[in-house]
N, CA and C atoms as an extended XYZ file, in Angstrom:
384
Properties=species:S:1:pos:R:3:atomname:S:1:resname:S:1:resid:I:1 pbc="F F F"
N         0.845       -1.164        0.000 N   MET     1
C         0.000        0.000        0.000 CA  MET     1
C         0.892        1.229        0.000 C   MET     1
N         0.715        2.059       -0.965 N   ILE     2
C         1.417        3.336       -1.000 CA  ILE     2
C         0.357        4.425       -0.998 C   ILE     2
N         0.423        5.295       -0.024 N   GLN     3
C        -0.487        6.426        0.061 CA  GLN     3
C         0.362        7.682        0.167 C   GLN     3
N        -0.229        8.808       -0.092 N   GLY     4
C         0.515       10.047       -0.014 CA  GLY     4
C        -0.419       11.200        0.300 C   GLY     4
N         0.149       12.369        0.377 N   ALA     5
C        -0.622       13.570        0.658 CA  ALA     5
C        -0.018       14.742       -0.107 C   ALA     5
N        -0.863       15.614       -0.566 N   LEU     6
C        -0.412       16.862       -1.178 CA  LEU     6
C        -0.670       17.974       -0.174 C   LEU     6
N         0.354       18.715        0.165 N   VAL     7
C         0.238       19.791        1.142 CA  VAL     7
C         0.793       21.047        0.500 C   VAL     7
N         0.006       22.108        0.535 N   MET     8
C         0.460       23.344       -0.107 CA  MET     8
C        -0.210       24.541        0.539 C   MET     8
N         0.287       25.717        0.237 N   ASN     9
C        -0.331       26.951        0.721 CA  ASN     9
C        -0.812       27.812       -0.441 C   ASN     9
N        -1.057       27.192       -1.588 N   ASP    10
C        -1.521       27.889       -2.785 CA  ASP    10
C        -2.962       27.446       -3.066 C   ASP    10
N        -3.923       28.301       -2.781 N   THR    11
C        -5.337       27.949       -2.911 CA  THR    11
C        -5.708       27.608       -4.350 C   THR    11
N        -5.191       28.345       -5.303 N   GLU    12
C        -5.517       28.090       -6.706 CA  GLU    12
C        -5.016       26.715       -7.149 C   GLU    12
N        -3.784       26.399       -6.806 N   LEU    13
C        -3.230       25.094       -7.148 CA  LEU    13
C        -3.997       23.986       -6.437 C   LEU    13
N        -4.364       24.234       -5.182 N   ARG    14
C        -5.127       23.240       -4.423 CA  ARG    14
C        -6.440       22.933       -5.117 C   ARG    14
N        -7.138       23.951       -5.587 N   GLU    15
C        -8.424       23.737       -6.263 CA  GLU    15
C        -8.254       22.955       -7.563 C   GLU    15
N        -7.195       23.243       -8.313 N   LYS    16
C        -6.935       22.500       -9.547 CA  LYS    16
C        -6.668       21.025       -9.250 C   LYS    16
N        -5.846       20.766       -8.248 N   LEU    17
C        -5.528       19.388       -7.893 CA  LEU    17
C        -6.750       18.670       -7.312 C   LEU    17
N        -7.554       19.382       -6.545 N   TYR    18
C        -8.771       18.797       -5.973 CA  TYR    18
C        -9.745       18.414       -7.088 C   TYR    18
N        -9.846       19.239       -8.125 N   PHE    19
C       -10.713       18.923       -9.262 CA  PHE    19
C       -10.233       17.646       -9.956 C   PHE    19
N        -8.929       17.560      -10.188 N   ILE    20
C        -8.372       16.360      -10.831 CA  ILE    20
C        -8.638       15.136       -9.953 C   ILE    20
N        -8.449       15.288       -8.673 N   GLN    21
C        -8.683       14.187       -7.746 CA  GLN    21
C       -10.124       13.712       -7.819 C   GLN    21
N       -11.064       14.639       -7.789 N   LYS    22
C       -12.488       14.272       -7.834 CA  LYS    22
C       -12.872       13.686       -9.185 C   LYS    22
N       -12.415       14.295      -10.266 N   SER    23
C       -12.842       13.868      -11.601 CA  SER    23
C       -12.196       12.554      -12.038 C   SER    23
N       -11.012       12.256      -11.534 N   CYS    24
C       -10.324       11.021      -11.920 CA  CYS    24
C       -10.530        9.896      -10.908 C   CYS    24
N       -11.123       10.218       -9.783 N   GLY    25
C       -11.303        9.188       -8.763 CA  GLY    25
C       -10.000        8.797       -8.086 C   GLY    25
N        -9.081        9.731       -7.992 N   ALA    26
C        -7.761        9.447       -7.414 CA  ALA    26
C        -7.821        9.499       -5.893 C   ALA    26
N        -8.680        8.678       -5.337 N   VAL    27
C        -8.813        8.583       -3.887 CA  VAL    27
C        -8.771        7.100       -3.514 C   VAL    27
N        -8.316        6.790       -2.333 N   PRO    28
C        -8.269        5.376       -1.940 CA  PRO    28
C        -9.673        4.824       -1.697 C   PRO    28
N        -9.812        3.532       -1.960 N   GLY    29
C       -11.083        2.860       -1.710 CA  GLY    29
C       -11.226        2.506       -0.245 C   GLY    29
N       -12.388        2.017        0.151 N   PRO    30
C       -12.636        1.682        1.553 CA  PRO    30
C       -11.654        0.651        2.123 C   PRO    30
N       -11.325       -0.369        1.344 N   MET    31
C       -10.403       -1.393        1.842 CA  MET    31
C        -9.004       -0.817        2.018 C   MET    31
N        -8.585        0.030        1.086 N   ASP    32
C        -7.288        0.692        1.226 CA  ASP    32
C        -7.240        1.513        2.508 C   ASP    32
N        -8.294        2.258        2.770 N   CYS    33
C        -8.354        3.076        3.993 CA  CYS    33
C        -8.315        2.197        5.236 C   CYS    33
N        -9.041        1.081        5.202 N   PHE    34
C        -9.032        0.154        6.332 CA  PHE    34
C        -7.618       -0.363        6.587 C   PHE    34
N        -6.925       -0.750        5.515 N   LEU    35
C        -5.572       -1.281        5.671 CA  LEU    35
C        -4.611       -0.232        6.223 C   LEU    35
N        -4.755        1.010        5.780 N   VAL    36
C        -3.904        2.082        6.310 CA  VAL    36
C        -4.191        2.296        7.795 C   VAL    36
N        -5.464        2.360        8.163 N   LEU    37
C        -5.818        2.550        9.571 CA  LEU    37
C        -5.318        1.394       10.431 C   LEU    37
N        -5.424        0.182        9.923 N   ARG    38
C        -4.952       -0.978       10.677 CA  ARG    38
C        -3.433       -0.946       10.823 C   ARG    38
N        -2.732       -0.640        9.746 N   GLY    39
C        -1.277       -0.656        9.768 CA  GLY    39
C        -0.646        0.485       10.536 C   GLY    39
N        -1.322        1.613       10.593 N   ILE    40
C        -0.724        2.784       11.248 CA  ILE    40
C        -0.619        2.598       12.764 C   ILE    40
N        -1.404        1.667       13.298 N   LYS    41
C        -1.373        1.426       14.742 CA  LYS    41
C        -0.033        0.865       15.210 C   LYS    41
N         0.660        0.152       14.339 N   THR    42
C         1.952       -0.434       14.722 CA  THR    42
C         3.112        0.190       13.946 C   THR    42
N         2.841        1.255       13.200 N   LEU    43
C         3.879        1.868       12.375 CA  LEU    43
C         5.078        2.322       13.203 C   LEU    43
N         4.832        2.901       14.371 N   HIS    44
C         5.937        3.423       15.184 CA  HIS    44
C         6.924        2.322       15.574 C   HIS    44
N         6.431        1.175       15.980 N   ILE    45
C         7.344        0.104       16.393 CA  ILE    45
C         8.006       -0.534       15.183 C   ILE    45
N         7.288       -0.636       14.059 N   ARG    46
C         7.886       -1.190       12.846 CA  ARG    46
C         8.991       -0.283       12.319 C   ARG    46
N         8.805        1.020       12.386 N   MET    47
C         9.841        1.956       11.937 CA  MET    47
C        11.050        1.932       12.879 C   MET    47
N        10.794        1.794       14.164 N   GLN    48
C        11.899        1.698       15.118 CA  GLN    48
C        12.755        0.474       14.798 C   GLN    48
N        12.115       -0.653       14.569 N   ARG    49
C        12.858       -1.879       14.227 CA  ARG    49
C        13.551       -1.744       12.866 C   ARG    49
N        12.886       -1.097       11.935 N   HIS    50
C        13.449       -0.855       10.607 CA  HIS    50
C        14.774       -0.102       10.747 C   HIS    50
N        14.784        0.935       11.567 N   CYS    51
C        16.004        1.731       11.783 CA  CYS    51
C        17.080        0.921       12.505 C   CYS    51
N        16.687        0.195       13.536 N   GLU    52
C        17.650       -0.603       14.292 CA  GLU    52
C        18.288       -1.681       13.415 C   GLU    52
N        17.466       -2.384       12.649 N   ASN    53
C        17.993       -3.437       11.778 CA  ASN    53
C        18.854       -2.867       10.666 C   ASN    53
N        18.437       -1.737       10.107 N   GLY    54
C        19.229       -1.096        9.063 CA  GLY    54
C        20.609       -0.715        9.557 C   GLY    54
N        20.668       -0.193       10.767 N   GLU    55
C        21.964        0.195       11.345 CA  GLU    55
C        22.864       -1.022       11.536 C   GLU    55
N        22.302       -2.098       12.077 N   LYS    56
C        23.100       -3.316       12.287 CA  LYS    56
C        23.626       -3.865       10.964 C   LYS    56
N        22.770       -3.914        9.957 N   ILE    57
C        23.183       -4.448        8.652 CA  ILE    57
C        24.227       -3.550        8.003 C   ILE    57
N        24.029       -2.228        8.098 N   ALA    58
C        24.993       -1.294        7.503 CA  ALA    58
C        26.377       -1.475        8.115 C   ALA    58
N        26.444       -1.578        9.433 N   HIS    59
C        27.743       -1.762       10.095 CA  HIS    59
C        28.339       -3.129        9.766 C   HIS    59
N        27.505       -4.155        9.722 N   TYR    60
C        27.987       -5.490        9.366 CA  TYR    60
C        28.609       -5.473        7.963 C   TYR    60
N        27.888       -4.886        7.021 N   LEU    61
C        28.387       -4.843        5.643 CA  LEU    61
C        29.656       -4.006        5.535 C   LEU    61
N        29.703       -2.899        6.253 N   ARG    62
C        30.888       -2.025        6.173 CA  ARG    62
C        32.142       -2.743        6.652 C   ARG    62
N        31.972       -3.668        7.576 N   ASN    63
C        33.120       -4.397        8.124 CA  ASN    63
C        33.379       -5.724        7.408 C   ASN    63
N        32.582       -6.041        6.398 N   HIS    64
C        32.745       -7.313        5.695 CA  HIS    64
C        33.867       -7.214        4.668 C   HIS    64
N        34.687       -8.238        4.607 N   SER    65
C        35.880       -8.208        3.750 CA  SER    65
C        35.553       -8.187        2.250 C   SER    65
N        34.363       -8.630        1.849 N   LYS    66
C        34.032       -8.679        0.420 CA  LYS    66
C        33.211       -7.482       -0.052 C   LYS    66
N        32.874       -6.594        0.871 N   VAL    67
C        32.051       -5.436        0.523 CA  VAL    67
C        32.943       -4.230        0.263 C   VAL    67
N        32.673       -3.552       -0.855 N   GLY    68
C        33.460       -2.380       -1.214 CA  GLY    68
C        32.995       -1.129       -0.495 C   GLY    68
N        31.792       -0.698       -0.760 N   LYS    69
C        31.266        0.543       -0.165 CA  LYS    69
C        29.826        0.311        0.252 C   LYS    69
N        29.447        0.902        1.381 N   VAL    70
C        28.070        0.826        1.869 CA  VAL    70
C        27.493        2.234        1.834 C   VAL    70
N        26.343        2.368        1.221 N   TYR    71
C        25.651        3.650        1.121 CA  TYR    71
C        24.472        3.624        2.092 C   TYR    71
N        24.631        4.312        3.211 N   TRP    72
C        23.594        4.396        4.250 CA  TRP    72
C        23.713        5.761        4.903 C   TRP    72
N        22.640        6.487        4.968 N   CYS    73
C        22.703        7.883        5.419 CA  CYS    73
C        23.036        8.034        6.904 C   CYS    73
N        23.138        6.943        7.645 N   GLY    74
C        23.513        7.023        9.055 CA  GLY    74
C        25.013        7.082        9.298 C   GLY    74
N        25.801        6.883        8.265 N   PHE    75
C        27.244        7.014        8.414 CA  PHE    75
C        27.623        8.486        8.287 C   PHE    75
N        28.484        8.955        9.192 N   GLU    76
C        28.860       10.372        9.204 CA  GLU    76
C        29.545       10.821        7.919 C   GLU    76
N        30.143        9.889        7.182 N   ASP    77
C        30.799       10.269        5.925 CA  ASP    77
C        29.848       10.208        4.720 C   ASP    77
N        28.586        9.890        4.942 N   HIS    78
C        27.602        9.891        3.844 CA  HIS    78
C        27.262       11.342        3.505 C   HIS    78
N        27.154       11.691        2.216 N   PRO    79
C        26.877       13.086        1.833 CA  PRO    79
C        25.567       13.644        2.392 C   PRO    79
N        24.601       12.785        2.672 N   GLY    80
C        23.320       13.264        3.186 CA  GLY    80
C        23.166       13.144        4.689 C   GLY    80
N        24.260       12.847        5.386 N   TYR    81
C        24.189       12.601        6.830 CA  TYR    81
C        23.615       13.786        7.611 C   TYR    81
N        24.106       14.983        7.367 N   CYS    82
C        23.668       16.157        8.140 CA  CYS    82
C        22.176       16.420        7.963 C   CYS    82
N        21.701       16.319        6.736 N   ILE    83
C        20.267       16.524        6.487 CA  ILE    83
C        19.465       15.417        7.150 C   ILE    83
N        19.917       14.174        7.005 N   ALA    84
C        19.200       13.050        7.610 CA  ALA    84
C        19.144       13.203        9.126 C   ALA    84
N        20.244       13.607        9.727 N   LYS    85
C        20.290       13.782       11.186 CA  LYS    85
C        19.320       14.871       11.636 C   LYS    85
N        19.201       15.916       10.826 N   LYS    86
C        18.310       17.019       11.159 CA  LYS    86
C        16.836       16.628       10.976 C   LYS    86
N        16.548       15.848        9.933 N   GLN    87
C        15.165       15.554        9.578 CA  GLN    87
C        14.594       14.286       10.208 C   GLN    87
N        15.454       13.361       10.608 N   MET    88
C        14.985       12.042       11.013 CA  MET    88
C        15.349       11.736       12.457 C   MET    88
N        14.531       10.915       13.097 N   SER    89
C        14.872       10.474       14.454 CA  SER    89
C        15.690        9.184       14.418 C   SER    89
N        15.734        8.516       13.272 N   GLY    90
C        16.560        7.340       13.030 CA  GLY    90
C        16.974        7.393       11.567 C   GLY    90
N        17.909        6.550       11.162 N   PHE    91
C        18.423        6.654        9.802 CA  PHE    91
C        17.812        5.641        8.835 C   PHE    91
N        16.858        4.882        9.287 N   GLY    92
C        16.155        3.973        8.393 CA  GLY    92
C        16.952        2.739        8.032 C   GLY    92
N        16.325        1.904        7.240 N   GLY    93
C        16.922        0.650        6.843 CA  GLY    93
C        17.233        0.576        5.363 C   GLY    93
N        17.057        1.669        4.651 N   MET    94
C        17.364        1.689        3.224 CA  MET    94
C        18.861        1.870        3.048 C   MET    94
N        19.476        0.920        2.368 N   LEU    95
C        20.899        1.026        2.110 CA  LEU    95
C        21.226        0.260        0.843 C   LEU    95
N        22.384        0.506        0.324 N   SER    96
C        22.889       -0.263       -0.801 CA  SER    96
C        24.386       -0.424       -0.604 C   SER    96
N        24.955       -1.343       -1.368 N   PHE    97
C        26.386       -1.565       -1.229 CA  PHE    97
C        26.956       -2.117       -2.524 C   PHE    97
N        28.268       -1.991       -2.639 N   THR    98
C        28.989       -2.573       -3.761 CA  THR    98
C        29.890       -3.671       -3.233 C   THR    98
N        30.241       -4.560       -4.116 N   LEU    99
C        31.204       -5.601       -3.777 CA  LEU    99
C        32.595       -5.142       -4.208 C   LEU    99
N        33.600       -5.601       -3.514 N   LYS   100
C        34.970       -5.302       -3.956 CA  LYS   100
C        35.211       -5.925       -5.325 C   LYS   100
N        34.732       -7.136       -5.504 N   ASN   101
C        34.779       -7.803       -6.805 CA  ASN   101
C        33.496       -7.413       -7.535 C   ASN   101
N        33.595       -6.481       -8.459 N   GLU   102
C        32.405       -5.946       -9.131 CA  GLU   102
C        31.999       -6.747      -10.373 C   GLU   102
N        32.461       -7.973      -10.492 N   SER   103
C        32.116       -8.780      -11.655 CA  SER   103
C        30.668       -9.271      -11.575 C   SER   103
N        30.100       -9.556      -12.727 N   MET   104
C        28.746      -10.088      -12.795 CA  MET   104
C        28.682      -11.443      -12.085 C   MET   104
N        29.723      -12.228      -12.205 N   GLU   105
C        29.754      -13.540      -11.557 CA  GLU   105
C        29.656      -13.405      -10.036 C   GLU   105
N        30.375      -12.453       -9.471 N   ALA   106
C        30.330      -12.237       -8.019 CA  ALA   106
C        28.936      -11.788       -7.589 C   ALA   106
N        28.316      -10.917       -8.377 N   ALA   107
C        26.959      -10.446       -8.049 CA  ALA   107
C        25.957      -11.588       -8.117 C   ALA   107
N        26.057      -12.406       -9.142 N   ILE   108
C        25.138      -13.549       -9.286 CA  ILE   108
C        25.348      -14.531       -8.136 C   ILE   108
N        26.605      -14.772       -7.781 N   LYS   109
C        26.892      -15.683       -6.667 CA  LYS   109
C        26.286      -15.155       -5.367 C   LYS   109
N        26.444      -13.864       -5.116 N   LEU   110
C        25.868      -13.263       -3.912 CA  LEU   110
C        24.349      -13.424       -3.906 C   LEU   110
N        23.706      -13.059       -5.004 N   MET   111
C        22.246      -13.091       -5.044 CA  MET   111
C        21.706      -14.518       -4.987 C   MET   111
N        22.390      -15.449       -5.597 N   SER   112
C        21.909      -16.830       -5.562 CA  SER   112
C        22.179      -17.481       -4.205 C   SER   112
N        23.050      -16.904       -3.411 N   SER   113
C        23.342      -17.426       -2.068 CA  SER   113
C        22.455      -16.803       -0.999 C   SER   113
N        21.742      -15.769       -1.349 N   THR   114
C        20.916      -15.051       -0.385 CA  THR   114
C        19.594      -15.777       -0.192 C   THR   114
N        19.209      -16.004        1.053 N   LYS   115
C        17.966      -16.712        1.342 CA  LYS   115
C        16.764      -15.777        1.408 C   LYS   115
N        16.954      -14.586        1.922 N   ILE   116
C        15.856      -13.621        2.018 CA  ILE   116
C        16.259      -12.391        1.225 C   ILE   116
N        15.508      -12.114        0.186 N   PHE   117
C        15.829      -10.975       -0.653 CA  PHE   117
C        14.551      -10.524       -1.341 C   PHE   117
N        14.344       -9.228       -1.408 N   ALA   118
C        13.175       -8.693       -2.102 CA  ALA   118
C        13.640       -7.705       -3.157 C   ALA   118
N        13.131       -7.875       -4.367 N   LEU   119
C        13.421       -6.890       -5.403 CA  LEU   119
C        12.619       -5.638       -5.099 C   LEU   119
N        13.236       -4.508       -5.240 N   ALA   120
C        12.561       -3.231       -4.973 CA  ALA   120
C        12.909       -2.269       -6.088 C   ALA   120
N        12.298       -2.491       -7.235 N   GLU   121
C        12.668       -1.723       -8.420 CA  GLU   121
C        12.379       -0.241       -8.284 C   GLU   121
N        11.229        0.146       -7.704 N   SER   122
C        10.898        1.564       -7.704 CA  SER   122
C        10.888        2.194       -6.323 C   SER   122
N        10.488        1.466       -5.315 N   LEU   123
C        10.365        1.999       -3.953 CA  LEU   123
C         9.498        3.250       -3.913 C   LEU   123
N         8.593        3.363       -4.864 N   GLY   124
C         7.685        4.497       -4.900 CA  GLY   124
C         8.298        5.776       -5.413 C   GLY   124
N         9.481        5.711       -5.999 N   VAL   125
C        10.157        6.909       -6.507 CA  VAL   125
C         9.628        7.244       -7.894 C   VAL   125
N         9.319        8.500       -8.093 N   LEU   126
C         8.844        8.958       -9.398 CA  LEU   126
C         9.984        9.538      -10.198 C   LEU   126
N        10.028        9.203      -11.464 N   SER   127
C        11.037        9.794      -12.361 CA  SER   127
C        10.465       11.035      -13.004 C   SER   127
N        11.316       11.973      -13.309 N   ARG   128
C        10.858       13.201      -13.983 CA  ARG   128
C        11.244       13.149      -15.421 C   ARG   128
């Protein structure tokens, strides 16, 4: 479930977007709303665990002999660290990493050896 909100201080733009929303039916259905209400009750604890697990994995990977670089905004040398520290109460679990051996064979070996893995092609990111 991906939901969002438009927040603005421009009344004219708000009315235009509200018209599009009403005319296109760009609103969640009853079941979607139920699922959001049900899930939001435990969101705080799930996000806390998400941050804790992300930190543990980031540090584990950074110290692993076969990992080249770990990209996680909780590391002080990450370019977005200062903004993340200012905006967030935790650094989340989103991270990526490179292998020291950047060959396709090494990547395939890693992925085929992984027991729990989820493809996340978009993560809700919009391209311009």
